[in-house]
N, CA, C and O atoms as CSV, one atom per row, in Angstrom:
chain,resi,resn,atom,element,x,y,z
A,1,MET,N,N,17.779,78.321,38.461
A,1,MET,CA,C,17.147,77.156,39.047
A,1,MET,C,C,18.209,76.349,39.794
A,1,MET,O,O,19.195,75.907,39.205
A,2,SER,N,N,18.000,76.169,41.063
A,2,SER,CA,C,18.941,75.370,41.835
A,2,SER,C,C,18.491,73.908,41.811
A,2,SER,O,O,17.302,73.607,41.911
A,3,LEU,N,N,19.446,73.028,41.679
A,3,LEU,CA,C,19.157,71.602,41.605
A,3,LEU,C,C,19.505,70.930,42.920
A,3,LEU,O,O,20.423,71.353,43.624
A,4,THR,N,N,18.767,69.884,43.244
A,4,THR,CA,C,19.012,69.117,44.449
A,4,THR,C,C,19.742,67.842,44.067
A,4,THR,O,O,19.225,67.024,43.307
A,5,TYR,N,N,20.946,67.675,44.598
A,5,TYR,CA,C,21.741,66.490,44.322
A,5,TYR,C,C,21.602,65.518,45.489
A,5,TYR,O,O,21.762,65.898,46.649
A,6,LEU,N,N,21.301,64.250,45.166
A,6,LEU,CA,C,21.087,63.224,46.185
A,6,LEU,C,C,22.055,62.074,45.996
A,6,LEU,O,O,22.445,61.753,44.873
A,7,THR,N,N,22.438,61.458,47.097
A,7,THR,CA,C,23.209,60.221,47.018
A,7,THR,C,C,22.246,59.076,46.706
A,7,THR,O,O,21.030,59.264,46.702
A,8,THR,N,N,22.789,57.911,46.450
A,8,THR,CA,C,21.952,56.737,46.166
A,8,THR,C,C,21.047,56.423,47.350
A,8,THR,O,O,19.878,56.084,47.159
A,9,GLU,N,N,21.558,56.527,48.548
A,9,GLU,CA,C,20.764,56.221,49.739
A,9,GLU,C,C,19.624,57.226,49.917
A,9,GLU,O,O,18.506,56.840,50.260
A,10,GLU,N,N,19.898,58.504,49.688
A,10,GLU,CA,C,18.856,59.530,49.811
A,10,GLU,C,C,17.782,59.339,48.747
A,10,GLU,O,O,16.593,59.489,49.029
A,11,LEU,N,N,18.196,59.007,47.521
A,11,LEU,CA,C,17.218,58.756,46.458
A,11,LEU,C,C,16.364,57.538,46.785
A,11,LEU,O,O,15.159,57.540,46.535
A,12,SER,N,N,16.981,56.498,47.343
A,12,SER,CA,C,16.226,55.287,47.667
A,12,SER,C,C,15.138,55.559,48.697
A,12,SER,O,O,14.079,54.932,48.657
A,13,GLN,N,N,15.387,56.485,49.616
A,13,GLN,CA,C,14.369,56.836,50.601
A,13,GLN,C,C,13.212,57.588,49.955
A,13,GLN,O,O,12.063,57.432,50.369
A,14,ARG,N,N,13.505,58.398,48.947
A,14,ARG,CA,C,12.449,59.177,48.292
A,14,ARG,C,C,11.591,58.357,47.357
A,14,ARG,O,O,10.377,58.554,47.307
A,15,ILE,N,N,12.197,57.431,46.607
A,15,ILE,CA,C,11.414,56.681,45.624
A,15,ILE,C,C,11.089,55.262,46.084
A,15,ILE,O,O,10.463,54.498,45.350
A,16,LYS,N,N,11.510,54.911,47.293
A,16,LYS,CA,C,11.189,53.625,47.917
A,16,LYS,C,C,11.710,52.427,47.119
A,16,LYS,O,O,11.015,51.424,46.957
A,17,TYR,N,N,12.944,52.549,46.625
A,17,TYR,CA,C,13.643,51.439,45.990
A,17,TYR,C,C,14.906,51.168,46.791
A,17,TYR,O,O,15.461,52.075,47.411
A,18,ASN,N,N,15.353,49.942,46.780
A,18,ASN,CA,C,16.587,49.561,47.439
A,18,ASN,C,C,17.753,50.227,46.706
A,18,ASN,O,O,17.741,50.280,45.476
A,19,PRO,N,N,18.771,50.743,47.428
A,19,PRO,CA,C,19.921,51.353,46.754
A,19,PRO,C,C,20.595,50.425,45.750
A,19,PRO,O,O,21.067,50.867,44.703
A,20,ARG,N,N,20.635,49.154,46.071
A,20,ARG,CA,C,21.233,48.180,45.146
A,20,ARG,C,C,20.432,48.093,43.843
A,20,ARG,O,O,21.020,47.989,42.766
A,21,THR,N,N,19.113,48.135,43.927
A,21,THR,CA,C,18.260,48.115,42.739
A,21,THR,C,C,18.493,49.358,41.901
A,21,THR,O,O,18.528,49.277,40.673
A,22,ILE,N,N,18.650,50.490,42.536
A,22,ILE,CA,C,18.911,51.733,41.805
A,22,ILE,C,C,20.212,51.612,41.032
A,22,ILE,O,O,20.261,51.943,39.847
A,23,ARG,N,N,21.262,51.143,41.684
A,23,ARG,CA,C,22.576,51.040,41.038
A,23,ARG,C,C,22.613,49.984,39.945
A,23,ARG,O,O,23.207,50.217,38.893
A,24,GLN,N,N,21.992,48.823,40.165
A,24,GLN,CA,C,22.128,47.710,39.231
A,24,GLN,C,C,21.065,47.671,38.146
A,24,GLN,O,O,21.339,47.201,37.041
A,25,VAL,N,N,19.871,48.146,38.425
A,25,VAL,CA,C,18.793,48.031,37.452
A,25,VAL,C,C,18.425,49.381,36.840
A,25,VAL,O,O,18.474,49.539,35.620
A,26,LEU,N,N,18.060,50.347,37.668
A,26,LEU,CA,C,17.563,51.618,37.149
A,26,LEU,C,C,18.634,52.406,36.393
A,26,LEU,O,O,18.336,53.029,35.374
A,27,MET,N,N,19.864,52.385,36.877
A,27,MET,CA,C,20.917,53.143,36.203
A,27,MET,C,C,21.232,52.571,34.826
A,27,MET,O,O,21.702,53.301,33.954
A,28,ASN,N,N,20.985,51.298,34.615
A,28,ASN,CA,C,21.290,50.671,33.337
A,28,ASN,C,C,20.127,50.728,32.354
A,28,ASN,O,O,20.313,50.450,31.169
A,29,SER,N,N,18.934,51.083,32.822
A,29,SER,CA,C,17.799,51.035,31.909
A,29,SER,C,C,16.964,52.316,31.890
A,29,SER,O,O,16.509,52.731,30.824
A,30,VAL,N,N,16.758,52.939,33.028
A,30,VAL,CA,C,15.833,54.064,33.118
A,30,VAL,C,C,16.536,55.409,33.265
A,30,VAL,O,O,16.195,56.375,32.582
A,31,LEU,N,N,17.496,55.462,34.139
A,31,LEU,CA,C,18.168,56.726,34.440
A,31,LEU,C,C,19.300,56.984,33.448
A,31,LEU,O,O,20.071,56.080,33.126
A,32,ILE,N,N,19.393,58.219,32.970
A,32,ILE,CA,C,20.359,58.600,31.949
A,32,ILE,C,C,21.445,59.462,32.579
A,32,ILE,O,O,21.160,60.446,33.262
A,33,GLU,N,N,22.705,59.071,32.334
A,33,GLU,CA,C,23.822,59.851,32.865
A,33,GLU,C,C,23.858,61.205,32.166
A,33,GLU,O,O,23.749,61.282,30.942
A,34,GLY,N,N,24.010,62.255,32.937
A,34,GLY,CA,C,23.997,63.610,32.407
A,34,GLY,C,C,22.649,64.281,32.591
A,34,GLY,O,O,22.584,65.501,32.741
A,35,ARG,N,N,21.582,63.515,32.583
A,35,ARG,CA,C,20.241,64.071,32.829
A,35,ARG,C,C,19.785,63.746,34.247
A,35,ARG,O,O,19.425,64.648,35.004
A,36,HIS,N,N,19.797,62.472,34.610
A,36,HIS,CA,C,19.299,62.036,35.911
A,36,HIS,C,C,20.394,61.912,36.968
A,36,HIS,O,O,20.120,62.016,38.163
A,37,TYR,N,N,21.627,61.690,36.533
A,37,TYR,CA,C,22.707,61.575,37.502
A,37,TYR,C,C,24.032,62.013,36.884
A,37,TYR,O,O,24.198,62.018,35.664
A,38,VAL,N,N,24.957,62.376,37.746
A,38,VAL,CA,C,26.299,62.788,37.323
A,38,VAL,C,C,27.334,62.103,38.208
A,38,VAL,O,O,27.054,61.688,39.333
A,39,ARG,N,N,28.530,62.003,37.660
A,39,ARG,CA,C,29.673,61.497,38.415
A,39,ARG,C,C,30.655,62.667,38.545
A,39,ARG,O,O,31.479,62.886,37.657
A,40,PRO,N,N,30.567,63.417,39.649
A,40,PRO,CA,C,31.435,64.588,39.780
A,40,PRO,C,C,32.916,64.201,39.818
A,40,PRO,O,O,33.316,63.248,40.487
A,41,PHE,N,N,33.690,64.953,39.098
A,41,PHE,CA,C,35.134,64.751,39.039
A,41,PHE,C,C,35.510,63.355,38.552
A,41,PHE,O,O,36.574,62.841,38.897
A,42,SER,N,N,34.638,62.740,37.750
A,42,SER,CA,C,34.867,61.402,37.169
A,42,SER,C,C,35.207,60.353,38.225
A,42,SER,O,O,36.036,59.474,37.986
A,43,GLN,N,N,34.585,60.442,39.360
A,43,GLN,CA,C,34.837,59.512,40.454
A,43,GLN,C,C,33.754,58.433,40.487
A,43,GLN,O,O,32.844,58.428,39.658
A,44,ARG,N,N,33.862,57.534,41.442
A,44,ARG,CA,C,32.864,56.478,41.613
A,44,ARG,C,C,31.576,57.010,42.225
A,44,ARG,O,O,30.505,56.443,42.009
A,45,LYS,N,N,31.672,58.087,42.980
A,45,LYS,CA,C,30.502,58.661,43.650
A,45,LYS,C,C,29.491,59.114,42.596
A,45,LYS,O,O,29.855,59.709,41.582
A,46,ILE,N,N,28.236,58.824,42.853
A,46,ILE,CA,C,27.167,59.190,41.925
A,46,ILE,C,C,26.210,60.125,42.653
A,46,ILE,O,O,25.798,59.850,43.780
A,47,LEU,N,N,25.862,61.223,42.007
A,47,LEU,CA,C,24.878,62.155,42.549
A,47,LEU,C,C,23.695,62.232,41.590
A,47,LEU,O,O,23.866,62.463,40.393
A,48,PHE,N,N,22.499,62.038,42.127
A,48,PHE,CA,C,21.279,62.046,41.339
A,48,PHE,C,C,20.646,63.429,41.389
A,48,PHE,O,O,20.656,64.085,42.431
A,49,ILE,N,N,20.099,63.866,40.274
A,49,ILE,CA,C,19.469,65.184,40.179
A,49,ILE,C,C,17.972,64.993,40.392
A,49,ILE,O,O,17.263,64.522,39.503
A,50,TRP,N,N,17.507,65.359,41.566
A,50,TRP,CA,C,16.132,65.072,41.976
A,50,TRP,C,C,15.095,65.734,41.075
A,50,TRP,O,O,14.102,65.093,40.730
A,51,GLU,N,N,15.282,66.961,40.691
A,51,GLU,CA,C,14.271,67.666,39.885
A,51,GLU,C,C,14.034,66.971,38.547
A,51,GLU,O,O,12.892,66.889,38.094
A,52,HIS,N,N,15.082,66.473,37.914
A,52,HIS,CA,C,14.928,65.787,36.629
A,52,HIS,C,C,14.251,64.431,36.799
A,52,HIS,O,O,13.422,64.040,35.978
A,53,ILE,N,N,14.600,63.722,37.852
A,53,ILE,CA,C,13.970,62.427,38.118
A,53,ILE,C,C,12.492,62.621,38.425
A,53,ILE,O,O,11.642,61.898,37.906
A,54,GLU,N,N,12.194,63.593,39.264
A,54,GLU,CA,C,10.815,63.868,39.653
A,54,GLU,C,C,9.976,64.276,38.435
A,54,GLU,O,O,8.833,63.840,38.293
A,55,GLU,N,N,10.539,65.104,37.568
A,55,GLU,CA,C,9.838,65.555,36.366
A,55,GLU,C,C,9.520,64.382,35.445
A,55,GLU,O,O,8.403,64.280,34.938
A,56,ASP,N,N,10.483,63.501,35.225
A,56,ASP,CA,C,10.261,62.352,34.349
A,56,ASP,C,C,9.318,61.329,34.974
A,56,ASP,O,O,8.567,60.667,34.258
A,57,MET,N,N,9.346,61.189,36.289
A,57,MET,CA,C,8.410,60.290,36.967
A,57,MET,C,C,6.983,60.802,36.802
A,57,MET,O,O,6.067,60.009,36.587
A,58,ALA,N,N,6.783,62.110,36.898
A,58,ALA,CA,C,5.446,62.693,36.776
A,58,ALA,C,C,4.880,62.493,35.372
A,58,ALA,O,O,3.672,62.315,35.212
A,59,GLN,N,N,5.736,62.519,34.363
A,59,GLN,CA,C,5.282,62.320,32.984
A,59,GLN,C,C,4.811,60.896,32.741
A,59,GLN,O,O,3.957,60.667,31.884
A,60,HIS,N,N,5.351,59.938,33.478
A,60,HIS,CA,C,5.018,58.539,33.253
A,60,HIS,C,C,4.038,57.971,34.274
A,60,HIS,O,O,3.765,56.771,34.273
A,61,MET,N,N,3.511,58.826,35.141
A,61,MET,CA,C,2.532,58.359,36.115
A,61,MET,C,C,1.204,58.113,35.405
A,61,MET,O,O,0.797,58.908,34.558
A,62,PRO,N,N,0.531,57.021,35.741
A,62,PRO,CA,C,-0.752,56.761,35.105
A,62,PRO,C,C,-1.805,57.779,35.539
A,62,PRO,O,O,-1.832,58.215,36.689
A,63,VAL,N,N,-2.650,58.137,34.614
A,63,VAL,CA,C,-3.739,59.060,34.889
A,63,VAL,C,C,-4.805,58.307,35.689
A,63,VAL,O,O,-5.035,57.121,35.454
A,64,HIS,N,N,-5.450,58.990,36.625
A,64,HIS,CA,C,-6.490,58.372,37.441
A,64,HIS,C,C,-7.568,57.776,36.541
A,64,HIS,O,O,-7.961,58.396,35.552
A,65,ASN,N,N,-8.044,56.592,36.871
A,65,ASN,CA,C,-9.067,55.869,36.110
A,65,ASN,C,C,-8.589,55.494,34.713
A,65,ASN,O,O,-9.379,55.510,33.770
A,66,SER,N,N,-7.332,55.162,34.565
A,66,SER,CA,C,-6.819,54.713,33.275
A,66,SER,C,C,-6.309,53.283,33.404
A,66,SER,O,O,-5.872,52.853,34.471
A,67,ILE,N,N,-6.376,52.557,32.284
A,67,ILE,CA,C,-5.944,51.171,32.247
A,67,ILE,C,C,-4.781,51.062,31.270
A,67,ILE,O,O,-4.948,51.375,30.091
A,68,PRO,N,N,-3.598,50.624,31.730
A,68,PRO,CA,C,-2.475,50.487,30.802
A,68,PRO,C,C,-2.707,49.338,29.823
A,68,PRO,O,O,-3.194,48.277,30.213
A,69,MET,N,N,-2.362,49.546,28.564
A,69,MET,CA,C,-2.543,48.549,27.522
A,69,MET,C,C,-1.192,47.898,27.207
A,69,MET,O,O,-0.141,48.478,27.478
A,70,SER,N,N,-1.228,46.701,26.639
A,70,SER,CA,C,0.002,45.954,26.364
A,70,SER,C,C,0.867,46.619,25.308
A,70,SER,O,O,2.074,46.382,25.282
A,71,ASN,N,N,0.296,47.445,24.434
A,71,ASN,CA,C,1.073,48.108,23.384
A,71,ASN,C,C,1.694,49.410,23.869
A,71,ASN,O,O,2.314,50.126,23.083
A,72,GLY,N,N,1.538,49.727,25.151
A,72,GLY,CA,C,2.121,50.935,25.709
A,72,GLY,C,C,1.138,52.089,25.816
A,72,GLY,O,O,1.458,53.112,26.420
A,73,GLY,N,N,-0.040,51.948,25.247
A,73,GLY,CA,C,-1.053,52.993,25.317
A,73,GLY,C,C,-1.834,52.941,26.618
A,73,GLY,O,O,-1.542,52.142,27.508
A,74,VAL,N,N,-2.821,53.799,26.710
A,74,VAL,CA,C,-3.658,53.863,27.907
A,74,VAL,C,C,-5.116,53.935,27.482
A,74,VAL,O,O,-5.466,54.664,26.554
A,75,CYS,N,N,-5.965,53.173,28.169
A,75,CYS,CA,C,-7.409,53.187,27.922
A,75,CYS,C,C,-8.053,53.972,29.059
A,75,CYS,O,O,-7.877,53.632,30.229
A,76,TYR,N,N,-8.801,55.023,28.717
A,76,TYR,CA,C,-9.474,55.831,29.731
A,76,TYR,C,C,-10.884,55.323,29.881
A,76,TYR,O,O,-11.813,55.895,29.310
A,77,GLY,N,N,-11.065,54.250,30.644
A,77,GLY,CA,C,-12.360,53.616,30.752
A,77,GLY,C,C,-12.930,53.834,32.049
A,77,GLY,O,O,-14.034,53.365,32.325
């Protein structure tokens, strides 16, 4: 399986978030180092793994005709 590595700017175009938001908010709360992104050669440059991000986004997408509940569940009404 070949993986697609993206820079912060390329990822921001795909998921429609500002690159600054990705670096300051998503990397600290949602994205996991080693799964969603890597720092090759222990440098400042960050490469995001698109297939892992896409897979996790699909798992958390709301189902059509569903209502999110405050406890984290979903109501299929």
